[in-house]
C-alpha positions, 0 to 999 in steps of 0.5 A: 500499500502506498501511504501519502503524507501532507503538509507539516507530516512531510517534514516530520516523517522526511517523506512525501510518501512511503510503501509498506505491504498490508498485513492479513487484516491490518486496519486504519487504524493499526496502520496509524499505530504503526506509523507512529511506532516508525516516526515517533515524532507523529505520536503526539500529532496524530494520537490522543492519551488513549493511542486514538487517531484524533477526530480532527486528523484528515485520513483518507483511504482511496479518497474516502473517509474510513470514518464513514465506512460501517467498520470505520478505522477499523476497516481492514486494508489492502495492498492496493489501497493509497492512504492519504495522511494530512497534518491539520494545517492543510485542510483548506489545500486537502479537499482540492487534491482529495477531490483531483486525487492528486498527490501535490498540486499538478500531480496526477495519482494513478489508481 
């Protein structure tokens, strides 16, 4: 799967994106926990005191908000999925990029 980072998350991870294999049954919630383990500087930015993703952090799986799915953040991910994780300061720009399917302004992602 591909994880795209936007806004200050790019600076904090040192990456615009990363590729990783999905473990069987890996959920969006577990992915966020794995990212917080891999990039400890993200833990306080993404997770509350109970290790739950803050409600105000924009997260999309294949352009859709997983929080709106029946399984929410516990919906299993697949290797072909594209996860987009935004910092809160990119929200104004995020909607345009998410709708256009672009990874950055002017860049169109293959689906």
